[in-house]
N, C-alpha and C positions, 0 to 999 in steps of 0.2 A: 434255855439260853443263859449263858454265863453273864456275870456283871460286865465283863469286857465286851461281849457281844452287844449287850444293851447299850453300852457307852458308844460303841461305833455306830450302832443304828441311830442313836440320837444325833450323832454328828452328821450322818447322811441326811436325816430329815431336816435338821436345822439349816445346814448349808444348801440343801436342795430346795428349800422354800424361798431362798433369797434370789428371786428371779431378776432383780434389778441391782445386783451386787455392785456392779461397776459404777452405779449412779446413786447409791444410797446417800441420803442427806448427810452433809458434812463428811463424806467419805474421803479418806486419804489413800485408798487402795491403789489407784493408778499411780499416784505420786510415789508411794512407797516402792512399788515395783520398779519404776523408772530409776529411783535413787539406788536401789539394790544392784541393778544392772550396771549403773555408772560406777558403783563402788568396786566392782570387779574389773570392768573394762574388757568387753568381749572383742574377739578378733575374727576376721574372715576365716572360714574353714574349721572352726572349733566344733566339737560335739558337746551338747549340753543336755543335762537332765534337769527337768523342773518337777520337783516333788510337791504334791498337793497343788497342782497347777490351776485348779478352779476354772475360772473363765478365761485363762490364758494371758493374764495381765503381765506375767514375766515371759512366758513361752513365746508369745507372738512377737514382741519387740526383739527378743533374743534371736529368733529365727531370721528376722530382718538384718540383725547385726552380723550373724555368722555367714549369711549369704548362701548361694547355691552350692558352694563347696563344703559348707558345714551342715549340721543337722541338729534338731531339737526333738526330744521326747518328753512329753508331759504326761504325768500319771496322776490319777485322782480316783477316789472311790464314790464320787457324787455324780450320778448321771445328769442331773439337771444343770450343773455347772459346766460339765463337759459339752453339753448340747449348746450352751451359749458360746463356748470357746470355738466349737466347730463352725458355727455361723460366722463368727468373726474371721476365722481362717479362710473360709470360702470367699468372703467378701474381699479379703486382702490377696486372694489368689496365691497363697503360699504353698509351695510344694515340698518344703524341706522340714516339715513338722509333723509328728505323729502323736496322737493322743491314745492313751490306754486306760480303760476303766479297770482299776485294780486297787487292792489294799496295799499300800507301799510297804507296810510292815512285813508282808510275806512275799513280795515280788523280788526277783533277783535278776541282775544283769551280769555279764561276764566281768571279771576283774579288769581294772584299767581300761574301762570303756569310754570314759568321759573326761573332758577337760575341765568342766565346771558342773557342780551340782548346786542348784538353787532350791531354797524353800522359803517362800515369802509368807510370813504371818502364821504358818501352820506348825512349826516344829514343836511348840508347846503342847500341841494336841496329842503327840505320840505317847503311848503308855510307858515306853522304855526309851528315853532319849539317848542314853549312852549306847544302847544297842543299835539304834538307827544311825547314829554318827559313825559307828564302826562299820556299818554296812556301806554307808556313803564313802567312807575312806577306801574300802575295797573297790568300789565302782570307779574311783578316780585314777587317772593316769598319774605317774610320779610327777610332782610339780603342779598338779591340778588344784583347783580351788573349790572349797565348799563355801557357800554364802547364804546367810539366812537373816531374818529379822525376828525380834521378839520384844515384848514389853518388859519394863522393870517390874519387880514383884509387887509394888504398891500401886500399879496402874489399873485403870478400868474398874475402879471401885472394888478391887480385890479384897482389901482389908474389911470392907463393909460386909461382903459375903461371908468371909470367915467369921466375923464377929457375931452375926446373927445365927449362923449354924452352931457356933460354940454355945450360945445361950440356949438354943432349943435342944441340942443333942448332949450338951454337957461335956463335949470334947472338941478340941481344935483339930480340924481336918486340913491336910496339906492342900494348898491352892495350886491350880494348874500353872501359874506364873512363877512359882517358887524355884523349880530346878535350874532355870536360866535367868533368874530375876535380878542378878547383879553382874557387872563385868567380870568379877572374880569367879563367879559360878560358871559363866560361859567359858572362860579361859580354862578352868579346871576340867570341865567335861571334854572340851576339845583336846586338851593335852592327854587325857586318859584314853581318848580314841586314837591317838597317834599323830595328831595334827601339830604343825609348827607355824611360825610367822603369823601369829594370831593378831588381828587388828579389830578393834571394837570402836565404833563411832556412835555417839549418843545424839539423837535428834529430838530435842525437847518439843513437845506440842501438847495442846489441850483444847478443850472446847466446852462451851455451855450447851447442855442438851436438854431439850424439853421432853419430859416423860409424858406419854399419852395417858398413863394411869399409874397408880402407885402399887401395882401388883408385880411380884417377882416371878418370872417364868421358871417353872419347874425344870424345863429342859436346860435353860441357861445355868441354873445352879448346879445341876448334875454334870454338865460339861465343865464348868469352872472348877469343880472338885473332882474331875476326872473319873466320874462314875464310881466313887468310893462305895464299897459294899454297904456301908451304914445307910446310905441314901435310899437304897432299895427297900429298907425296912421302915421307912417313915410312915407313921400312922396318919390318918386324916387330921387328927388333932394337932400333930406336929407340923404338918403342912400348913394348916391354918395359922399356927403360931409363927411360922416363918414369915407369912404374909403380914401379920400384925407387927412383928419386929422390923421388917423391911420398911413398911409404911412409916413407922415412927422415925427410923433413921433418915429416910428420904425427906421427911418434913423438916428435920433439923438442917439438912443441907440445901434446901430449896431457896432460891433467890428469885428476884424479878426476871433475871436472864435465864433461869433454868438451873440445872444441876451441873456443877463443874466436874469434868471428867478428864483425868490425865491420860493422854494418848501418846506419851513419849515412847520412842522405839530405839532399841539397839540395832545397829547394822553391824553384822559380824562376818568376817571372812577369815579363812585359814587355809594353809597350803599343806598338801600331802608331802 
């Protein structure tokens, strides 16, 4: 199995284990989906693709917006999340939405198939972001919109993860948030993919989070560093040192209210 295969398997397991994703403590997932849909403004009769649809937080309200004359396709490679989405679709009795279990990186639709392509929270997970943007550009009808959310490059304790890895490995590894981590980077990638009329809205947010323990999940660090090949060669001693470094950093940041976590998001849309 290649490093890329391992990375994707870790993604499936990590998201597949989140059986209460919609209701996780302090979650902003439903609100973020709602704001992204509003940012685009859907109309009756439109055809929508929701990439990395997860539990259907975008796909389901989008299907309600486009109505019986429109349609929504949601794609995701995580069976557990799709199961949750199907339960919600059945409860809402929606007939204009289809879910497909597939790796979006390798799945194709005909050119000019959709009015809107959404990707809420997940675009940073793709190994080759410019390639996936170019693919979505092809899927869109002329004048259609791509719309996605992503965090700034310093959010969700990204710098802490980089810092401790640099100490243990002796080299700074690129973080998953870096490619789209500033409005300028978002704009540059979209322009390279052919998009125009780019609009980026920043929604500041943050929270104090209580950590149940001071251990760093090996899966989380591997996802945050996008399965970098160096991570597959970590020795038990290095893994232990990561935990020591992480605990020391966490103790510096801890307050009576918990650890402050920046959850700011960019809301991005662009037209073909």
